[in-house]
N, C-alpha and C positions, 0 to 999 in steps of 0.2 A: 549676673547677670556678664553680658557677655557682651568686649568692643561690634561690633558690627562698620564700619562712616567715622573718620577724622576730616577733618577740615579751617585750614585756619581762618577761610570766609563764612559766619556762621550765620548766612543766608540761604546758602545752600545744607546748613546744619542744620534748618531749622525746613526749606525743600523734604531732606529724604524724610523730617523727623511727622512731616503730614506721609509723604507718601504710608511709608509707613504704619504711618495711625493707620490712616485708611485702608488698609488691607487688613484690619483688628490688632495691628505685632503692639502691643506695649509693647516701650524705653522712654527710654527720659536720653534728657542730654546735660555733658558736669562736663566741666570747665569754657559753659560758655562762657562768665564776666573777663573769666583769670587775663584775657590777652585786651582789655579797659586797666585792670585792670597796671600791668607790666607795660600800656602805654603805647599797645601796636600786640602784629603781631608780632613771636619770637624769634620765629625761626624754629625751637624748639617744639620734635611732632607733642613733643605730651603734652606740651599747653591749650594744644587745639581745643576747642569746643569738639565736645565725640557723643558717639548716641551708643546706645546699652540693650542690648536686647535686655529683657526683663523678664523673660520665661526662658527656655533655653533650649523645650521643641520647637521657638517660632525662630532662633538661630538661625537652619538653616535656608529658610522665607525669606529672612528678611533679610540674605547674603546677595542673593537671587534678586533680588531689588533691586540692592546699591550696585551690584557687578549693571546691571543694566542703564539707574541711571549713570555708571560708570561709561559704560560705553556707548550712550547716546551725545557723550559728546561731552559731561560738568563736571568732570572729572576732577581737581584739582588744580592749584591755578601750577602753570608753569614754577622757576626764579626770577625774583625779579631782574630787567636787564637793564644798565646806558647805552641811551640817545645816542648814536653815534653822530649826527646828527648839532645835537642840542646839548648831550652829551650827564643833561638832567636824569636820574633816577626813574625806574614806570616798573609797576608791577609788576607781576610773572599776567598775571589776565589778560592785559589791557596789549590790544597788538599794534599799540598805533603811541604815541606818546603827545604825554593828552597839553606840552607845554607846542611844543610846532611840527603834529603828526609826524613827524619824523618812524620808521617801520624799528625792529632792531639789523642787526647784521646778521649774512645769513651763517649759519649754521656749516663748519666744514665737515 
């Protein structure tokens, strides 16, 4: 088995899994429930849900589909950020604060 994709968001992992299976690529999801056991995303990449290709001959084709998925804007979310307006901690996949609607501070 070879690792082809991992993300702290299990929804994205299962989306990629479905895309690969629709192409006839046999895969397995690992660490699917580990973040729940840890109380949420741990920030440790090795604990993220991950997709493993079962047949070595399918790895290159699977990698191509994953690369296309990421290029289409479905990459892993960025780091969490602190809202400059209200100070709330916001998960990286959000572009506005859930509490006040504030935007992240511009990067220098």
